[in-house]
Biopython code that builds the backbone (N, CA, C, O; Angstrom):
import numpy as np
from Bio.PDB.StructureBuilder import StructureBuilder

atoms = [
    (1, "MET", "N", (66.053, 68.954, -40.112)),
    (1, "MET", "CA", (65.028, 69.691, -39.373)),
    (1, "MET", "C", (65.770, 70.942, -38.730)),
    (1, "MET", "O", (66.795, 70.743, -38.079)),
    (2, "ASN", "N", (65.346, 72.028, -38.874)),
    (2, "ASN", "CA", (65.664, 73.192, -38.019)),
    (2, "ASN", "C", (64.991, 73.169, -36.673)),
    (2, "ASN", "O", (63.829, 72.764, -36.714)),
    (3, "SER", "N", (65.422, 73.489, -35.565)),
    (3, "SER", "CA", (64.694, 73.625, -34.398)),
    (3, "SER", "C", (64.918, 74.837, -33.572)),
    (3, "SER", "O", (65.943, 75.497, -33.742)),
    (4, "PHE", "N", (64.052, 75.169, -32.711)),
    (4, "PHE", "CA", (64.167, 76.273, -31.777)),
    (4, "PHE", "C", (64.474, 75.632, -30.469)),
    (4, "PHE", "O", (63.769, 74.705, -30.072)),
    (5, "SER", "N", (65.492, 76.075, -29.770)),
    (5, "SER", "CA", (65.670, 75.469, -28.373)),
    (5, "SER", "C", (65.908, 76.777, -27.665)),
    (5, "SER", "O", (66.727, 77.580, -28.113)),
    (6, "PRO", "N", (65.149, 77.035, -26.468)),
    (6, "PRO", "CA", (65.394, 78.001, -25.528)),
    (6, "PRO", "C", (66.483, 78.146, -24.852)),
    (6, "PRO", "O", (66.713, 79.183, -24.230)),
    (7, "TYR", "N", (67.397, 77.009, -24.885)),
    (7, "TYR", "CA", (68.524, 76.824, -24.132)),
    (7, "TYR", "C", (69.899, 76.885, -25.130)),
    (7, "TYR", "O", (71.028, 76.832, -24.643)),
    (8, "GLY", "N", (69.642, 77.007, -26.652)),
    (8, "GLY", "CA", (70.615, 76.974, -27.381)),
    (8, "GLY", "C", (71.352, 78.262, -27.459)),
    (8, "GLY", "O", (70.983, 79.241, -26.810)),
    (9, "HIS", "N", (72.375, 78.279, -28.231)),
    (9, "HIS", "CA", (73.226, 79.662, -28.543)),
    (9, "HIS", "C", (72.985, 80.109, -29.761)),
    (9, "HIS", "O", (73.437, 81.216, -30.050)),
    (10, "THR", "N", (72.240, 79.375, -30.727)),
    (10, "THR", "CA", (72.159, 79.959, -31.936)),
    (10, "THR", "C", (70.613, 79.841, -32.276)),
    (10, "THR", "O", (69.896, 79.128, -31.573)),
    (11, "LEU", "N", (70.092, 80.560, -33.382)),
    (11, "LEU", "CA", (68.738, 80.573, -33.592)),
    (11, "LEU", "C", (68.138, 79.317, -33.983)),
    (11, "LEU", "O", (66.981, 79.007, -33.698)),
    (12, "SER", "N", (69.020, 78.531, -34.703)),
    (12, "SER", "CA", (68.425, 77.109, -35.092)),
    (12, "SER", "C", (69.566, 76.099, -35.099)),
    (12, "SER", "O", (70.750, 76.432, -35.140)),
    (13, "ARG", "N", (69.087, 74.718, -35.051)),
    (13, "ARG", "CA", (70.247, 73.778, -34.906)),
    (13, "ARG", "C", (69.663, 72.633, -35.811)),
    (13, "ARG", "O", (68.465, 72.379, -35.928)),
    (14, "ARG", "N", (70.677, 71.997, -36.420)),
    (14, "ARG", "CA", (70.096, 70.799, -37.250)),
    (14, "ARG", "C", (70.007, 69.505, -36.237)),
    (14, "ARG", "O", (70.715, 69.291, -35.253)),
    (15, "VAL", "N", (68.915, 68.690, -36.766)),
    (15, "VAL", "CA", (68.739, 67.608, -36.005)),
    (15, "VAL", "C", (68.886, 66.423, -36.923)),
    (15, "VAL", "O", (68.259, 66.442, -37.982)),
    (16, "THR", "N", (69.715, 65.307, -36.600)),
    (16, "THR", "CA", (69.696, 64.337, -37.247)),
    (16, "THR", "C", (68.649, 63.231, -37.197)),
    (16, "THR", "O", (67.741, 63.295, -36.368)),
    (17, "ALA", "N", (68.759, 62.067, -38.186)),
    (17, "ALA", "CA", (67.575, 61.109, -38.142)),
    (17, "ALA", "C", (67.526, 60.410, -36.795)),
    (17, "ALA", "O", (66.471, 59.877, -36.451)),
    (18, "THR", "N", (68.755, 60.368, -35.893)),
    (18, "THR", "CA", (68.639, 59.736, -34.723)),
    (18, "THR", "C", (68.126, 60.604, -33.688)),
    (18, "THR", "O", (67.832, 60.125, -32.593)),
    (19, "GLY", "N", (67.989, 61.848, -33.933)),
    (19, "GLY", "CA", (67.367, 62.848, -33.011)),
    (19, "GLY", "C", (68.448, 63.471, -32.118)),
    (19, "GLY", "O", (68.210, 64.015, -31.039)),
    (20, "VAL", "N", (69.693, 63.335, -32.689)),
    (20, "VAL", "CA", (70.741, 64.068, -31.872)),
    (20, "VAL", "C", (71.118, 65.371, -32.483)),
    (20, "VAL", "O", (71.331, 65.358, -33.696)),
    (21, "GLN", "N", (71.226, 66.416, -31.883)),
    (21, "GLN", "CA", (71.594, 67.699, -32.525)),
    (21, "GLN", "C", (72.925, 67.681, -32.786)),
    (21, "GLN", "O", (73.746, 67.215, -31.995)),
    (22, "GLU", "N", (73.279, 68.297, -34.156)),
    (22, "GLU", "CA", (74.581, 68.286, -34.609)),
    (22, "GLU", "C", (75.428, 69.142, -33.451)),
    (22, "GLU", "O", (74.903, 70.106, -32.895)),
    (23, "GLY", "N", (76.619, 68.758, -33.175)),
    (23, "GLY", "CA", (77.409, 69.696, -32.231)),
    (23, "GLY", "C", (77.168, 69.373, -30.737)),
    (23, "GLY", "O", (77.895, 69.940, -29.921)),
    (24, "ARG", "N", (76.206, 68.508, -30.296)),
    (24, "ARG", "CA", (75.815, 68.126, -29.098)),
    (24, "ARG", "C", (75.877, 66.636, -29.144)),
    (24, "ARG", "O", (75.805, 65.909, -30.135)),
    (25, "GLN", "N", (76.048, 66.265, -27.689)),
    (25, "GLN", "CA", (76.198, 64.699, -27.558)),
    (25, "GLN", "C", (75.011, 64.082, -27.147)),
    (25, "GLN", "O", (74.826, 62.894, -27.412)),
    (26, "HIS", "N", (74.034, 64.864, -26.421)),
    (26, "HIS", "CA", (72.727, 64.087, -25.983)),
    (26, "HIS", "C", (71.632, 64.253, -26.849)),
    (26, "HIS", "O", (71.493, 65.252, -27.553)),
    (27, "PRO", "N", (70.745, 63.176, -26.815)),
    (27, "PRO", "CA", (69.554, 63.092, -27.678)),
    (27, "PRO", "C", (68.512, 64.195, -27.272)),
    (27, "PRO", "O", (68.506, 64.586, -26.105)),
    (28, "ILE", "N", (67.567, 64.748, -28.255)),
    (28, "ILE", "CA", (66.630, 65.577, -27.873)),
    (28, "ILE", "C", (65.387, 64.725, -26.928)),
    (28, "ILE", "O", (64.992, 63.593, -27.205)),
    (29, "ASP", "N", (64.985, 65.409, -25.980)),
    (29, "ASP", "CA", (63.901, 64.620, -25.326)),
    (29, "ASP", "C", (62.635, 64.492, -26.167)),
    (29, "ASP", "O", (62.011, 65.477, -26.562)),
    (30, "ALA", "N", (62.281, 63.208, -26.427)),
    (30, "ALA", "CA", (61.160, 63.076, -27.342)),
    (30, "ALA", "C", (59.818, 63.706, -27.181)),
    (30, "ALA", "O", (58.987, 63.911, -28.066)),
    (31, "ARG", "N", (59.724, 64.038, -25.649)),
    (31, "ARG", "CA", (58.436, 64.680, -25.266)),
    (31, "ARG", "C", (58.475, 66.106, -25.546)),
    (31, "ARG", "O", (57.434, 66.738, -25.371)),
    (32, "LEU", "N", (59.543, 66.727, -25.965)),
    (32, "LEU", "CA", (59.749, 68.047, -26.111)),
    (32, "LEU", "C", (59.089, 68.636, -27.540)),
    (32, "LEU", "O", (59.520, 68.132, -28.577)),
    (33, "GLN", "N", (58.214, 69.526, -27.623)),
    (33, "GLN", "CA", (57.785, 69.917, -28.836)),
    (33, "GLN", "C", (58.667, 70.742, -29.375)),
    (33, "GLN", "O", (59.066, 71.563, -28.548)),
    (34, "VAL", "N", (59.210, 70.877, -30.603)),
    (34, "VAL", "CA", (60.056, 71.486, -31.275)),
    (34, "VAL", "C", (59.374, 72.191, -32.427)),
    (34, "VAL", "O", (58.603, 71.615, -33.194)),
    (35, "VAL", "N", (59.744, 73.637, -32.517)),
    (35, "VAL", "CA", (59.256, 74.469, -33.522)),
    (35, "VAL", "C", (60.346, 75.219, -34.169)),
    (35, "VAL", "O", (61.138, 75.910, -33.528)),
    (36, "ALA", "N", (60.373, 75.084, -35.356)),
    (36, "ALA", "CA", (61.525, 75.976, -36.225)),
    (36, "ALA", "C", (61.117, 77.410, -36.000)),
    (36, "ALA", "O", (59.947, 77.793, -36.029)),
    (37, "SER", "N", (62.279, 78.259, -35.749)),
    (37, "SER", "CA", (62.111, 79.534, -35.514)),
    (37, "SER", "C", (61.651, 80.372, -36.861)),
    (37, "SER", "O", (61.055, 81.449, -36.879)),
    (38, "GLU", "N", (62.123, 79.524, -38.059)),
    (38, "GLU", "CA", (61.571, 80.227, -39.293)),
    (38, "GLU", "C", (60.046, 80.052, -39.340)),
    (38, "GLU", "O", (59.436, 80.934, -39.944)),
    (39, "SER", "N", (59.332, 79.047, -38.795)),
    (39, "SER", "CA", (58.067, 79.027, -38.949)),
    (39, "SER", "C", (57.463, 80.087, -37.834)),
    (39, "SER", "O", (56.310, 80.416, -38.112)),
    (40, "LEU", "N", (57.854, 80.539, -36.938)),
    (40, "LEU", "CA", (57.329, 81.531, -36.090)),
    (40, "LEU", "C", (57.596, 82.856, -36.645)),
    (40, "LEU", "O", (56.707, 83.703, -36.718)),
    (41, "PHE", "N", (58.764, 83.057, -37.027)),
    (41, "PHE", "CA", (58.832, 84.563, -37.583)),
    (41, "PHE", "C", (58.446, 84.853, -39.006)),
    (41, "PHE", "O", (58.132, 85.995, -39.344)),
    (42, "ARG", "N", (58.460, 83.919, -39.785)),
    (42, "ARG", "CA", (58.124, 83.791, -41.147)),
    (42, "ARG", "C", (58.781, 85.325, -41.916)),
    (42, "ARG", "O", (58.117, 86.196, -42.479)),
    (43, "GLY", "N", (60.018, 85.290, -41.746)),
    (43, "GLY", "CA", (60.780, 86.559, -42.295)),
    (43, "GLY", "C", (60.760, 87.685, -41.532)),
    (43, "GLY", "O", (61.426, 88.625, -41.967)),
    (44, "ALA", "N", (60.143, 87.849, -40.457)),
    (44, "ALA", "CA", (60.043, 88.915, -39.664)),
    (44, "ALA", "C", (61.349, 88.798, -38.521)),
    (44, "ALA", "O", (61.966, 87.747, -38.346)),
    (45, "HIS", "N", (61.589, 89.850, -37.917)),
    (45, "HIS", "CA", (62.474, 89.923, -36.871)),
    (45, "HIS", "C", (62.051, 90.079, -35.448)),
    (45, "HIS", "O", (62.820, 90.072, -34.487)),
    (46, "GLU", "N", (60.825, 90.214, -35.407)),
    (46, "GLU", "CA", (59.992, 90.332, -34.147)),
    (46, "GLU", "C", (58.522, 89.829, -34.193)),
    (46, "GLU", "O", (57.770, 90.103, -35.128)),
    (47, "ILE", "N", (58.180, 89.111, -33.173)),
    (47, "ILE", "CA", (56.903, 88.641, -33.143)),
    (47, "ILE", "C", (56.095, 88.818, -31.852)),
    (47, "ILE", "O", (56.821, 88.829, -30.857)),
    (48, "GLY", "N", (54.859, 88.952, -31.616)),
    (48, "GLY", "CA", (54.266, 89.107, -30.414)),
    (48, "GLY", "C", (53.668, 87.812, -30.061)),
    (48, "GLY", "O", (53.186, 87.059, -30.907)),
    (49, "ILE", "N", (53.707, 87.543, -28.711)),
    (49, "ILE", "CA", (53.322, 86.273, -27.945)),
    (49, "ILE", "C", (52.307, 86.599, -26.833)),
    (49, "ILE", "O", (52.801, 87.175, -25.863)),
    (50, "GLU", "N", (51.149, 86.376, -26.788)),
    (50, "GLU", "CA", (50.285, 86.406, -25.857)),
    (50, "GLU", "C", (50.296, 85.174, -24.948)),
    (50, "GLU", "O", (50.187, 84.047, -25.430)),
    (51, "HIS", "N", (50.426, 85.388, -23.645)),
    (51, "HIS", "CA", (50.465, 84.418, -22.603)),
    (51, "HIS", "C", (49.740, 84.897, -21.344)),
    (51, "HIS", "O", (50.152, 85.777, -20.588)),
    (52, "GLU", "N", (48.591, 84.193, -21.218)),
    (52, "GLU", "CA", (47.978, 84.470, -19.799)),
    (52, "GLU", "C", (47.508, 86.082, -19.643)),
    (52, "GLU", "O", (47.584, 86.710, -18.587)),
    (53, "GLY", "N", (47.021, 86.599, -20.880)),
    (53, "GLY", "CA", (46.726, 88.001, -20.633)),
    (53, "GLY", "C", (47.638, 89.076, -20.874)),
    (53, "GLY", "O", (47.282, 90.252, -20.949)),
    (54, "SER", "N", (49.065, 88.586, -21.021)),
    (54, "SER", "CA", (50.141, 89.551, -21.126)),
    (54, "SER", "C", (50.598, 89.513, -22.531)),
    (54, "SER", "O", (50.377, 88.469, -23.144)),
    (55, "MET", "N", (51.182, 90.451, -23.124)),
    (55, "MET", "CA", (51.805, 90.351, -24.358)),
    (55, "MET", "C", (53.405, 90.362, -24.247)),
    (55, "MET", "O", (53.978, 91.188, -23.537)),
    (56, "TYR", "N", (53.997, 89.526, -24.890)),
    (56, "TYR", "CA", (55.505, 89.350, -24.846)),
    (56, "TYR", "C", (56.058, 89.506, -26.301)),
    (56, "TYR", "O", (55.461, 88.952, -27.225)),
    (57, "ARG", "N", (57.077, 90.176, -26.504)),
    (57, "ARG", "CA", (57.761, 90.511, -27.718)),
    (57, "ARG", "C", (59.136, 89.319, -27.807)),
    (57, "ARG", "O", (59.946, 89.234, -26.884)),
    (58, "LEU", "N", (59.212, 88.534, -28.947)),
    (58, "LEU", "CA", (60.337, 87.777, -29.136)),
    (58, "LEU", "C", (61.171, 88.382, -30.317)),
    (58, "LEU", "O", (60.597, 88.778, -31.332)),
    (59, "LYS", "N", (62.430, 88.444, -30.185)),
    (59, "LYS", "CA", (63.037, 89.513, -31.027)),
    (59, "LYS", "C", (64.339, 88.566, -31.595)),
    (59, "LYS", "O", (64.936, 87.827, -30.813)),
    (60, "ILE", "N", (64.713, 88.661, -33.014)),
    (60, "ILE", "CA", (65.897, 88.055, -33.248)),
    (60, "ILE", "C", (66.954, 89.165, -33.275)),
    (60, "ILE", "O", (66.698, 90.137, -33.986)),
    (61, "THR", "N", (68.086, 89.150, -32.607)),
    (61, "THR", "CA", (68.937, 90.088, -32.410)),
    (61, "THR", "C", (69.950, 90.231, -33.783)),
    (61, "THR", "O", (69.938, 89.429, -34.717)),
    (62, "ARG", "N", (70.631, 91.167, -33.711)),
    (62, "ARG", "CA", (71.753, 91.304, -34.893)),
    (62, "ARG", "C", (72.646, 90.026, -34.932)),
    (62, "ARG", "O", (73.110, 89.591, -35.986)),
    (63, "GLN", "N", (72.856, 89.453, -33.712)),
    (63, "GLN", "CA", (73.940, 88.371, -33.571)),
    (63, "GLN", "C", (73.054, 87.177, -33.959)),
    (63, "GLN", "O", (73.680, 86.140, -34.177)),
    (64, "GLY", "N", (71.785, 87.124, -34.080)),
    (64, "GLY", "CA", (71.109, 85.864, -34.440)),
    (64, "GLY", "C", (70.659, 85.147, -33.129)),
    (64, "GLY", "O", (70.410, 83.942, -33.126)),
    (65, "LYS", "N", (70.575, 85.841, -32.141)),
    (65, "LYS", "CA", (70.121, 85.223, -30.769)),
    (65, "LYS", "C", (68.606, 85.661, -30.421)),
    (65, "LYS", "O", (68.091, 86.661, -30.923)),
    (66, "LEU", "N", (68.056, 84.952, -29.662)),
    (66, "LEU", "CA", (66.548, 85.337, -29.289)),
    (66, "LEU", "C", (66.761, 86.106, -28.047)),
    (66, "LEU", "O", (67.705, 85.919, -27.279)),
    (67, "ILE", "N", (65.699, 87.104, -27.875)),
    (67, "ILE", "CA", (65.381, 87.840, -26.746)),
    (67, "ILE", "C", (63.813, 87.826, -26.538)),
    (67, "ILE", "O", (63.051, 88.017, -27.486)),
    (68, "LEU", "N", (63.393, 87.603, -25.314)),
    (68, "LEU", "CA", (62.167, 87.564, -24.988)),
    (68, "LEU", "C", (61.872, 88.901, -23.879)),
    (68, "LEU", "O", (62.475, 88.992, -22.810)),
    (69, "ASN", "N", (60.980, 89.766, -24.284)),
    (69, "ASN", "CA", (60.663, 90.975, -23.427)),
    (69, "ASN", "C", (59.224, 90.884, -23.257)),
    (69, "ASN", "O", (58.444, 90.355, -24.049)),
    (70, "LYS", "N", (58.890, 91.549, -21.955)),
    (70, "LYS", "CA", (57.450, 91.594, -21.707)),
    (70, "LYS", "C", (57.033, 93.127, -21.916)),
    (70, "LYS", "O", (55.861, 93.474, -21.771)),
]
sb = StructureBuilder()
sb.init_structure("model")
sb.init_model(0)
sb.init_chain("A")
sb.init_seg("    ")
for serial, (resi, resn, name, xyz) in enumerate(atoms, 1):
    if name == "N":
        sb.init_residue(resn, " ", resi, " ")
    sb.init_atom(name, np.array(xyz, "f"), 0.0, 1.0, " ", f" {name:<3s}", serial, name[0])
structure = sb.get_structure()
């Protein structure tokens, strides 16, 4: 499963059947809702996120990192 982590250094990571991200030694917190970035962006490089009446832009950079701007 691809996952989106706001603390990761890449756009997505692979998660094994045991819930451990490849390349990391600790398990993913079972309470954390994981959303694949592909399901958010659906082929786009920028999306809008409305939060408490404000609009934010979530962008994928040329290096494949995520940037959130207000």
